C-alpha positions in Angstrom: 66.3 148.7 43.1 68.7 147.7 40.3 69.7 150.5 37.9 71.8 149.6 34.9 72.6 152.6 32.7 75.8 151.2 31.1 75.9 147.5 30.1 79.6 147.2 29.5 82.1 148.2 32.1 85.4 146.7 30.8 86.1 145.4 34.3 85.9 141.8 33.1 88.2 142.2 30.1 91.0 140.5 32.0 88.9 137.4 32.7 87.6 138.2 36.2 84.3 139.3 37.5 83.0 140.8 40.7 81.1 139.2 43.5 78.6 141.0 45.7 81.2 141.9 48.4 83.5 143.5 45.7 86.0 140.7 45.5 87.0 139.4 42.1 87.1 135.9 40.9 88.1 134.2 37.6 85.2 134.0 35.2 85.8 130.2 35.0 85.7 129.7 38.8 83.4 127.0 40.0 81.0 129.5 41.5 80.8 131.5 38.2 80.2 128.3 36.3 77.3 127.6 38.7 75.9 131.1 38.3 76.1 130.8 34.5 74.4 127.4 34.5 71.6 128.8 36.7 71.2 131.8 34.3 71.0 129.3 31.4 68.3 127.3 33.3 66.4 130.6 33.8 66.5 131.3 30.1 65.2 127.8 29.3 62.4 128.5 31.7 61.6 131.6 29.7 61.3 129.5 26.6 59.0 127.1 28.5 56.8 130.0 29.5 56.5 131.1 25.9 55.7 127.5 24.8 53.0 127.3 27.4 51.2 130.1 25.6 47.9 131.1 27.3 48.4 128.7 30.2 48.9 130.0 33.7 52.6 130.6 34.0 52.6 132.3 37.4 54.5 129.3 39.0 57.3 129.5 36.4 57.5 133.2 36.7 57.9 132.9 40.4 60.7 130.3 39.9 62.4 132.6 37.4 62.5 135.3 40.1 63.7 132.7 42.6 66.6 131.9 40.2 67.7 135.5 40.3 67.7 135.3 44.1 69.6 132.1 43.6 72.3 133.7 41.5 72.6 136.6 44.0 73.0 134.0 46.8 75.7 132.2 44.9 77.5 135.5 44.2 77.5 136.6 47.9 80.1 135.1 50.1 79.1 134.0 53.6 78.9 136.6 56.3 77.5 139.4 54.4 74.7 141.1 56.5 71.4 141.4 54.8 72.4 139.2 51.9 69.6 137.8 49.6 69.5 134.1 50.3 67.4 131.1 49.2 65.3 130.1 52.2 63.5 126.9 53.2 60.1 128.4 52.3 61.2 128.6 48.7 62.0 124.9 48.7 58.7 124.1 50.4 56.8 126.1 47.8 58.3 123.9 45.1 57.4 120.7 47.0 53.8 121.9 47.4 53.6 122.6 43.7 55.0 119.2 42.9 52.4 117.5 45.2 49.5 119.5 43.6 50.5 118.5 40.0 51.5 115.0 40.8 48.1 114.3 42.4 46.5 114.7 38.9 49.0 112.2 37.3 48.8 108.5 36.9 51.7 106.6 38.4 54.7 106.0 36.2 55.1 102.5 34.8 58.1 103.3 32.6 60.8 105.8 32.1 59.6 108.6 29.8 61.3 110.3 26.9 61.6 114.1 26.8 58.9 115.3 24.4 55.2 115.2 24.1 53.8 118.7 23.5 56.0 121.6 22.6 55.5 123.0 26.1 56.3 119.6 27.6 59.4 119.3 25.6 60.5 122.8 26.6 59.9 121.9 30.3 62.0 118.7 29.9 64.8 120.7 28.3 64.7 123.2 31.2 64.8 120.2 33.6 67.9 118.8 31.9 69.6 122.3 32.1 68.6 122.6 35.8 70.3 119.2 36.4 73.5 120.6 34.9 73.2 123.7 37.0 72.8 121.4 40.0 76.0 119.6 39.2 77.8 122.9 38.9 76.4 124.1 42.3 77.5 120.8 43.9 81.0 121.3 42.4 81.1 124.9 43.7 80.1 123.8 47.1 83.3 121.8 47.3 85.3 125.0 46.9 83.1 127.5 48.8 80.9 127.7 51.8 77.4 127.8 50.2 73.9 128.1 51.6 72.7 124.5 51.9 69.2 125.7 50.8 70.8 126.2 47.3 71.3 122.4 46.9 67.8 121.6 48.1 66.1 124.2 45.9 67.9 123.2 42.7 67.3 119.5 43.3 63.6 120.1 43.9 63.3 122.4 40.9 64.3 119.6 38.5 61.7 117.4 40.2 59.1 120.2 39.7 60.0 120.5 36.0 59.7 116.8 35.4 56.3 116.7 37.0 55.2 119.9 35.3 56.2 118.4 31.9 54.1 115.3 32.6 51.2 117.4 33.8 51.3 119.5 30.7 51.6 116.5 28.4 48.6 114.7 29.9 46.3 117.0 28.0 48.4 116.6 24.8 48.6 112.9 24.3 50.4 111.8 27.5 53.9 110.8 28.3 56.2 109.4 25.6 57.3 106.1 27.0 60.8 104.6 26.8 60.8 101.3 24.9 64.0 99.5 26.1 65.8 98.1 23.1 62.8 99.0 20.9 64.9 100.6 18.2 67.0 97.4 17.8 64.1 95.0 17.4 63.0 94.0 13.9 59.8 95.6 12.7 
């Protein structure tokens, strides 16, 4: 169980932060950038949950918990016994959710613009932030030995959020289609 009695510790005042094994790294290290971007993605998911209102948000709440596991995995160097790690079953769960929602959707005939309903737009924003987090994790993987399930999970998560946004928008007017060059054509 996590117990936080004191929020500030002053240990990061010199620009470093601690990893799970007690080692310290610069706050701008690639792994810390990835952890921060994953945290931002999790916050965006929280906004999407609020935007969904009375809808069933159990899937997104599970993903938010997964993202805490994800951050712990990133913050734990390899070789730590009993470390919390993202596992293949978490990736499979995302794939199964994608398949369930996608079965209800019509095939795409165009690229779509982020938007639609407020909930759909929040999911699209979360997807874009997850894509940034993915780029950060890939960058961190060049500098550190990371769990390969991290890359699969974050890639699948952005797919899930794309499909989820489409799924939500189908009951609110549908996808907003891209019109190539449409803004440049005379009315």
